[in-house]
Backbone bond lengths (Angstrom), bond angles and torsions (degrees), N, CA, C in turn:
res aa  C-N    CA-C-N  psi(-1)  N-CA   C-N-CA  omega(-1)  CA-C   N-CA-C  phi
1 M - - - 1.461 - - 1.528 109.61 -
2 S 1.295 115.84 132.11 1.458 121.55 -178.40 1.523 110.88 -77.33
3 N 1.334 115.21 141.16 1.460 119.22 174.43 1.528 110.36 -96.63
4 V 1.337 115.96 13.17 1.460 121.29 179.13 1.527 108.18 -104.04
5 E 1.332 115.91 120.83 1.458 120.62 -179.38 1.527 110.66 -73.50
6 A 1.334 114.80 151.60 1.460 120.87 175.66 1.521 109.24 -90.50
7 V 1.323 115.60 146.57 1.456 122.01 173.59 1.526 106.82 -121.19
8 T 1.328 116.71 146.48 1.467 121.34 -177.19 1.521 110.36 -119.01
9 D 1.340 114.85 170.05 1.465 119.40 173.93 1.522 110.21 -54.51
10 A 1.336 116.85 -40.60 1.462 121.97 -174.70 1.528 113.02 -65.68
11 D 1.352 117.29 -35.45 1.468 117.79 -176.68 1.531 113.73 -111.87
12 F 1.340 117.76 9.65 1.463 121.13 -178.04 1.527 112.45 -59.71
13 E 1.312 116.80 -46.38 1.465 119.41 -178.06 1.526 111.18 -61.10
14 A 1.318 117.46 -49.81 1.464 121.36 -178.27 1.530 111.93 -67.02
15 T 1.329 116.90 -40.58 1.462 121.16 -173.77 1.527 113.19 -81.71
16 V 1.319 116.93 -37.19 1.466 120.64 -174.99 1.531 112.02 -105.41
17 L 1.320 116.58 -57.67 1.468 119.89 -172.55 1.528 113.46 -68.79
18 K 1.325 117.59 -27.77 1.463 120.46 -179.74 1.526 112.87 -102.13
19 S 1.319 117.06 10.33 1.466 121.16 -179.66 1.526 110.64 -71.82
20 V 1.331 115.61 139.27 1.466 120.01 175.17 1.532 110.26 -82.45
21 Q 1.329 116.55 -17.49 1.464 121.56 177.88 1.525 109.49 -94.67
22 P 1.341 117.18 157.42 1.461 119.11 169.75 1.533 108.60 -63.22
23 V 1.330 116.19 149.63 1.463 120.92 -177.79 1.524 109.38 -130.70
24 L 1.335 115.98 133.07 1.453 122.69 172.32 1.522 106.27 -107.46
25 V 1.338 116.90 125.88 1.461 120.62 178.10 1.523 108.66 -120.55
26 D 1.330 114.83 124.86 1.459 123.25 176.56 1.524 107.70 -97.47
27 F 1.338 116.61 111.58 1.464 121.75 177.63 1.524 106.89 -91.15
28 W 1.333 117.75 122.01 1.454 123.09 -170.42 1.520 110.97 -145.89
29 A 1.335 115.12 175.40 1.467 122.20 172.09 1.528 107.66 -148.39
30 E 1.315 115.14 152.65 1.468 122.22 -177.71 1.531 112.60 -57.63
31 W 1.337 117.60 -37.41 1.463 122.87 -174.54 1.529 113.31 -81.57
32 C 1.327 117.79 -3.73 1.470 122.85 -172.61 1.534 111.58 -90.87
33 G 1.333 117.16 110.55 1.462 122.18 179.58 1.522 113.71 -59.60
34 P 1.343 118.93 -51.22 1.462 119.54 178.48 1.545 112.50 -60.36
35 C 1.333 117.02 -29.03 1.468 119.98 176.91 1.530 110.03 -62.81
36 R 1.319 116.20 -39.70 1.468 120.04 178.35 1.528 110.41 -68.25
37 M 1.334 117.11 -29.24 1.465 120.44 178.56 1.528 111.72 -68.97
38 I 1.325 117.56 -35.00 1.468 118.57 -178.08 1.526 112.66 -90.42
39 A 1.330 118.41 -10.42 1.473 120.64 -179.42 1.532 112.52 -54.31
40 P 1.354 119.88 -45.66 1.463 118.94 179.01 1.535 112.92 -64.82
41 I 1.325 116.87 -31.53 1.466 121.22 177.49 1.518 109.53 -64.73
42 V 1.336 116.06 -47.06 1.461 121.31 -179.58 1.537 109.66 -62.98
43 E 1.329 116.96 -40.71 1.470 120.38 178.61 1.527 111.24 -64.40
44 D 1.334 117.53 -41.98 1.467 120.74 177.91 1.528 111.25 -61.46
45 I 1.327 115.88 -43.05 1.471 119.92 179.51 1.522 109.99 -63.39
46 A 1.330 117.24 -41.94 1.474 120.92 177.95 1.522 110.18 -59.34
47 G 1.325 117.02 -42.95 1.452 121.10 179.45 1.520 112.55 -65.89
48 E 1.315 116.73 -39.56 1.465 120.84 -177.58 1.524 112.81 -72.94
49 F 1.327 117.28 -36.67 1.461 119.47 -176.02 1.521 112.76 -87.68
50 G 1.333 116.83 -20.25 1.462 120.26 175.99 1.514 113.05 51.68
51 M 1.324 115.88 -123.30 1.469 121.41 -176.34 1.530 112.74 -86.99
52 K 1.330 118.59 -3.92 1.467 121.01 -177.40 1.520 112.64 -73.24
53 A 1.329 116.04 -26.72 1.468 121.58 -179.34 1.521 107.79 -147.44
54 K 1.327 115.88 154.51 1.462 120.42 174.82 1.516 108.85 -92.58
55 V 1.328 116.35 136.92 1.456 121.94 174.89 1.523 106.44 -125.66
56 L 1.336 115.65 119.28 1.455 121.57 -172.75 1.523 111.01 -131.68
57 K 1.344 115.59 162.02 1.461 122.32 175.74 1.526 108.52 -124.66
58 M 1.327 116.21 143.51 1.460 120.35 174.17 1.520 109.52 -128.97
59 D 1.332 115.45 121.35 1.465 122.33 175.65 1.531 107.05 -77.35
60 I 1.334 115.94 113.03 1.469 119.15 -174.76 1.523 113.13 -70.48
61 D 1.340 118.05 -23.30 1.461 120.03 177.94 1.524 110.99 -72.20
62 A 1.322 117.08 -39.55 1.457 121.41 -179.98 1.523 111.94 -81.14
63 N 1.332 116.98 -20.23 1.470 122.33 -175.55 1.527 110.01 -135.41
64 P 1.333 118.35 75.53 1.468 120.19 -174.46 1.533 115.17 -78.26
65 R 1.328 117.96 -21.64 1.470 120.62 -172.85 1.535 112.64 -65.17
66 T 1.319 116.79 -49.59 1.468 120.27 -176.77 1.531 112.42 -64.34
67 P 1.341 119.31 -49.72 1.471 118.20 178.42 1.537 112.57 -58.14
68 M 1.333 116.75 -37.93 1.460 119.52 178.43 1.526 110.48 -64.31
69 S 1.329 117.37 -42.60 1.465 120.43 -178.49 1.532 111.82 -67.34
70 L 1.340 116.64 -24.97 1.471 120.92 178.88 1.524 112.44 -91.95
71 G 1.333 117.03 -0.27 1.462 120.80 178.14 1.520 113.82 72.38
72 I 1.323 117.17 29.19 1.458 120.43 178.71 1.524 108.46 -76.57
73 M 1.335 115.65 119.19 1.455 121.66 -176.10 1.518 112.63 -106.10
74 S 1.335 117.68 -21.08 1.463 120.81 178.51 1.519 109.01 -148.82
75 I 1.327 114.26 158.25 1.451 119.60 -179.40 1.525 109.19 -127.88
76 P 1.316 118.54 157.52 1.454 125.53 0.77 1.533 111.82 -72.78
77 T 1.311 114.91 144.54 1.456 122.51 170.95 1.524 106.86 -126.70
78 V 1.313 115.90 131.22 1.454 121.77 175.99 1.518 107.01 -116.50
79 I 1.339 115.85 126.64 1.464 120.83 179.56 1.523 108.58 -121.30
80 L 1.335 115.24 134.22 1.459 121.90 173.54 1.528 107.94 -99.23
81 F 1.323 115.87 131.77 1.467 122.43 179.52 1.510 109.70 -115.78
82 K 1.312 116.30 141.55 1.464 122.33 171.77 1.519 107.16 -139.74
83 D 1.318 115.18 130.89 1.474 121.27 -179.40 1.528 111.49 54.31
84 G 1.320 116.12 38.66 1.458 121.04 175.60 1.514 115.82 78.90
85 K 1.325 117.28 5.04 1.468 120.41 -177.93 1.532 110.02 -120.43
86 P 1.344 116.51 140.58 1.467 118.67 173.88 1.532 109.28 -70.65
87 V 1.332 116.67 126.38 1.466 120.22 -177.70 1.527 113.05 -114.93
88 E 1.325 116.72 -14.88 1.471 120.58 -179.68 1.515 108.39 -153.11
89 R 1.322 116.05 139.54 1.469 121.00 179.88 1.519 108.71 -136.73
90 Q 1.347 116.01 129.68 1.460 121.13 174.67 1.515 108.05 -124.81
91 V 1.318 115.61 129.08 1.463 121.60 -178.46 1.523 108.46 -114.00
92 G 1.329 115.61 132.16 1.455 120.60 178.06 1.516 112.54 86.20
93 Y 1.319 115.08 177.44 1.460 122.22 179.67 1.521 109.94 -101.18
94 R 1.341 115.68 138.45 1.468 122.15 172.87 1.517 108.13 -137.28
95 P 1.317 118.77 146.14 1.464 120.68 179.65 1.534 112.93 -59.71
96 T 1.315 117.82 -28.08 1.476 121.26 -178.15 1.528 112.35 -90.51
97 M 1.312 117.03 6.74 1.465 121.67 -171.74 1.536 113.53 -57.38
98 K 1.342 117.85 -45.00 1.458 120.22 -176.29 1.527 111.14 -59.94
99 G 1.320 116.73 -50.04 1.465 120.35 179.75 1.516 112.23 -62.12
100 D 1.333 116.40 -41.73 1.466 120.84 179.46 1.530 110.99 -61.38
101 L 1.339 116.01 -48.70 1.461 119.53 -178.03 1.523 112.07 -65.94
102 K 1.338 116.39 -39.99 1.476 119.34 178.78 1.522 110.55 -62.27
103 A 1.327 117.33 -43.76 1.454 121.18 -179.22 1.535 111.10 -64.15
104 K 1.315 115.93 -43.84 1.470 119.85 -178.75 1.530 111.64 -68.91
105 L 1.331 117.27 -38.29 1.452 120.55 177.98 1.525 110.59 -68.85
106 S 1.323 117.27 -40.30 1.483 121.31 177.10 1.518 110.71 -60.27
107 A 1.324 116.72 -39.91 1.459 120.92 -179.63 1.530 112.19 -64.28
108 L 1.332 117.24 -23.60 1.469 120.96 -179.28 1.530 112.89 -84.86
109 L 1.329 116.86 -12.72 1.474 120.02 -176.96 1.521 111.82 -74.83
């Protein structure tokens, strides 16, 4: 069972854009192999940051409006938000991804 909550088109604004905490959103799809590769990384980050930051996942097939409005062209895409604005975007899987995302999220706290 994932400890990463899902966010939808319907609650994206309230949950992400109006959050007082920094937010990491993993945009993914069930059929995406690299998305499955980064899922454990996203879960580890959620566990490590706890209540200090929000870590969420959005299924782009079930929620096409938000990814389109953010210009997401390929997945996996991970976007960090602060004060309702996207401040960092990583596309695809990289071996250094966990350390990079942790450092960037820590810097936003």
